[in-house]
N, C-alpha and C positions, 0 to 999 in steps of 0.2 A: 266601421262601427255600424251595428244593426239599427234600423230606424225604430223609433218608439213614439208613443204618445202618452200624455199624462193620464193617470188613473185617478179619477176624482173620489173613488171609494176606498182608496188605499188606506191602510192603518199605519199608525206611527211606528217606526222601527228603531228610533234612536236608542231607547233603553235596551232593546234586544241586541242590537249591533254592538253597543258598548260592552255588554256582558260577554258577548261572543268573542269580541276582540281580546278581552282579558283572559278568556278560556284558552284561546290560541296561544297567548303568551305563557300560560301555565301548562301548555301541552296536554290539554284534556278535552274530551268530547263535550259538546254542549247542545242542548235543545231547550227551547222555551216557546211560549205562545205570545207573539206581539199583540194578537187579538185580545187576549185576556188582560194584558196591561192597558191597552187602549180603552177598553170598556170600563175597567176599574177606575181609571183616571177621569173618564167622562162622567161617571156617576159622582165621583168626589168633587168634580168641578161644580156640579149642581148643588152640592152641600156646602160650598165654601164661599168666602168673600175676601175682599181686600187683596193684599199681596199674594196670599196663597192661591187665590183664583187666577191672578195674573201669571204666576209661575206655571200653573197647569195649562193655561191658554198658550203660553210660549212653547211648552213641550209638545202640545198637541197640534200646534200650528194653526190655531183658531183665534178669533177675536171676540166671539160672542157665544153665549150659551145656546142660542138658536142654531148656530152653525154646528156646534158640537153635537147637539141632540139630533139634528137632521142627519148628520153623518152616521151617528150611532143607530138611528132608526133604520137607515138603509142597510147597514151592516147586520143588524138584528134580523131584518127581513130575509137576508140571504142565509144566515147561519142557523136561524131557528125554524126555517120552513121544514115541515115534516117530509121524510122520504116517501116516495110513491109506494103505496101498499102493493105487495106482491112483486115489486121490481127489485129482484135480488142482485141484478147487475149494477145498479146505481150505487154510488158512494153513500155511506151512512155518516151523517153529520149531526151532532147534537151540541148545542151551546146554551147553557143556562146560568142565570145570575141568581143570587140568594142573599138574604140579610137575616141576621139573628140579633135581636135587641134584648137587653136585660129587663125582665119584667119587674124586678125589684126596684130599679132606680129610674128608668126612663122609658120613653116611647118615641117612635119616629114622628116627626112633624108631618101633618096630613099632606102638604104639598110635595114633600120629598117621597113619601110613601106612594102617592099617586103617580109620580114620575117613575119610580121603580117598577110599579106594576104595569104601567102603560107603555112607556118607551122601551124599558129594559127587560120587560117580561119576568120580573123577579117577584117571588113571594117572600114576604117578611114574616118572621115567626118570633114569638116571645119565648125566651129561655131564662133559666136561672144560672148565672155564671158562677154562683157559689158551688154548684154541682158540676165541677169541671169535667169529670169523667162522662157524665150523661150528655153534656153539651158536645164534647168531642165525638162521642159515639154518633150523635145525631148528624153532625156536620160531615163526619167521615162517611157515614152511610149515604148521605146525599151525594157526595163527590163520587163514591164508588158506583152508585146507580147510574149517574150520568156517563161515567167513563167505562161502563160495562165491566167493572172489577179491575181495570188496569191500574188505577190509583186507589188503593184501599185505605191508606192512612195519610190524611192531609194535616191533621191537627192533633197535637198531644197535650195532655193536661198542664204540663209545666209551662206551656206557651201562654196560657190564660193567666193574666196577672190580676192583682187585687182590684185594680181600677178599670178592668175591661168591662165595657158596657155595650159594645157593638162589634159584630163581625160581618164584614161584607165578603162575598165570595163569588167565584164563577168556576165553571168546569166545562171542558171541551173534549169531545170525542170525534175522531175521524178514522174511517176505515174505507179503503178504496182498492179496487183491483186495477192492475195495469190494463190499458186498452188491448194490449197483446201480451200474453203471458211470457215471463222470462224463464230461462232454464239455467240451472247451475252447471257449469262446465268444468271449471278449473280452480285449483288452488294456486294463487299467484302471489308474488311479492308486492307488498305495499310499503312505499318509502315514507319514513317518518321525518319529522322536521329536523331531528338531530343527526340525520344521515344514516341511521340504522334502518333495517327492513324487518318486516314480519310477514309471515305467510298467512293469507286470508282467503276465504272462499269468494270467488267472483262469479258473476252471472252475466248473461247476454241474451239477445233475442235475434232471431232472423228477420224480425219486422222493423229493425231500426231505421230502415229507409223511410218510415213514416214520421220520424222525429223532425223537429225544427231546431235550428241552432245557428250560431254565428261565432266568428273569431273577433275578439276585441284586442286592444293593445297588449294586455298582459294576462288575459285569461280567455277561456272558451266557455260558451254558454249553451246548454242543451235543455230543451223542453221535452219532458216525457209525460204524455197524457194518461189520465185514468179513464176507465169506462164511465159512460154517463147513463146507459140504459135508456129508460123512458124519461128520465129527469133532464129534459133538454133546457130547463131554465138555469141550470147551474153546470159549470164545467170546471174540472179540477186538473191540475198538472203539477209535476215536480220540476223545479228548475235546478240544475246543477252548475255551479260556477267553479270551473277547473283552472287553477293557475297554470301558466305555461311552463313554469319551472317547479321542481320538487318542493322547494322551500318558499314558494311564492305566496302562500296563504297569509303569512304575517303582514306583508305589505298590502295585500288585497283587502284584508279585514280593516286595516288602518284607513285605507281609502274609503271604504264603505261607511265606517264609523264617522268620518269627517263629513261625508256627503251621502246621508241616508236617502236623500231625494233621488239618487241614481236608481235605487231599487223601487221607487214609487213610479214605475213606468209600466205601461202596457206594451211589452216588447213585441214588435212585429218581426218575428224571426223567420227567415226563409227556410225552405226545406233543406235538411242537412243530408249530405251524401257521405256517410261514415265508412271509411275503409276498414276500420277496426272499432269495436265497441265492447267495453267491459266496465261494469261498476261493481263494487264490493257489496256484499250483504252486510247489514249492521243492525244492532239492537242495543239500546242503552237508555238510561234514565238520568235525570239531573234535577237538582234543586238549587235555587239561588235566591238571595235576598234582593228583591226588587227595591226595597227601601234604600239599601246601600247604593244601588246603581242610580236611582232617581236623585239621591242627594248629591252624587258626583256630577250629575247633569244640571244641578242648580235648583232642583225642586226640593226645598228643605223645610219650608215653613209649616207644612201640614204635619210634619213629624215632631213638632214642638207645640206646647200648649200656649199658643198665642191668641186663641179665641176666634180663629177665622174659619173653622169648620162648624159654623154656628147655624147652618140651615138644615141640619140633619135630624137632631133629636130635640125634644122639648126641654124646657127648664126643669131642674136647676142646672143641668150639665151642658146646655147648648153652647155656652161660651167657654167650656173647658175641654171640649172634645179634641182629640188629636190622634193621629195614626201611630201606634206604638210599634207595630210589626207589619211587614208586607212581604210575602214570599210566594214563590211559584214552584210547583213540581210538574215535570213533564216527562213523557216517555215516547220513544219512536222505535219502530221496527220496520225495516225495508228488506223484503225477500222476493222470491220468484213470483209470488202471488200478487203482491202490491204493497200497500203501506198501512200500518196501524199506528196511530198517534193519539195521545191524550194529554191533557193538562188540567191542573187544578190550581187555583190561586185564592189566597185569603188576605184580607187586611183587617188586623185587630185594632180596634179603636178604644182608647182609654179616656177617662175623664171623670168617672164616678168617684173613685178613690174611697178611702176610709173616712169616717166622721172627722170633723175638724179637730186638730190637736191630739189625735190618737197616735201613740207611738210606743215603742218599747224603750226601756232604760235599764240596762244591765251593766253596772260599772265593774266589769270583769277584766279590765285592762288599765294601764296607767292613765291618770286623769289629773286635771288641775282643779283647785278649789279657791274660793274667795270668801272672805268674811267682811261685811261692811255694815255701817249704820245706815238705815234705809231713808230716814228723813233728810239727813245731811248728805247722804251718799258718800260718806267718808269711808274709804276702804281701810280696814284694819289689818287684814291678813290676806296674803295670796300664797298658795302653795301647790305642790304637785305630789301625787302619790304614785310611786313607781312599784313599791312592794309593801303591802299593808302589814307584813310580818316583821319588817325591820323597825326596831325601836330607836 
């Protein structure tokens, strides 16, 4: 096993690995941004209290808001640093947070808004959620601009509900060239989990002697670096975890899902001497419900109206706020030039709701009735109406 050391700035991978494990079981490609999930939960931790905050602490592996915000600040420093002007060889990385609060019903608490702007570099905007199409257009344009048009539609009007008063979002864009360019050489057979094969374009490079890698018990790990150009403060690489057997990914993902800390390592991989090297080109996108995954991991209280997301918005809805939806869209393309990847994530928060006791009542299906004397509360009649035309 290759030596490693702990990476103190690593992001939480449990939710991403849990969903990846399910995708393998369903025999489908999967891509997501653990960074987006990590930062979204860090922001919500600051807006929560009670058991909700405790659940977020547990998932993030932290014990205090100070710890969470320090880690987030370090991460934001890395991912929000602008690329060096004129340095076309360096990777392009953009990560932005945003917030949209309903101007008709509520406003953000000053302390929460200050935290958003300071630590998380997020701008908060006031919108009218009654104008669903306009709000969606604004948020989608914001995501599209950050992701350079890779993700154009993040939010659709039907996802905004009557009680939506807040949307939190983030968007990530990454584009980097390989340190040494690949070449497409062969169409080769790719073995599927069910034993079948497909023919796919594969690529290689004559510079693979520059790679680092190691053999573990049941898989091989290879590190492929990207160009840095003049941006020496940041270095990026792709790690490929290749099971030793054709159908070994199921067991490997189950192992990583149970022990996500294994991937929270700064692998010190030795130089790899590869006698043969091929990887397939690939390009796909994916969308998944982060809410469903987090609930399965035990973080459920912030998705119910228990009054513990009470540090985000002002009264009268500060004690009613809850996360109604949370999902992420991601895209990845790996080819001879390098890698293009993007992700968008939103959390829709409800709590405003309609005025008290406002509802529809259309008795267009079978119902029961009762007749009683109100002072004595003596019930005189009880009946059901299954068909009003029957006499």
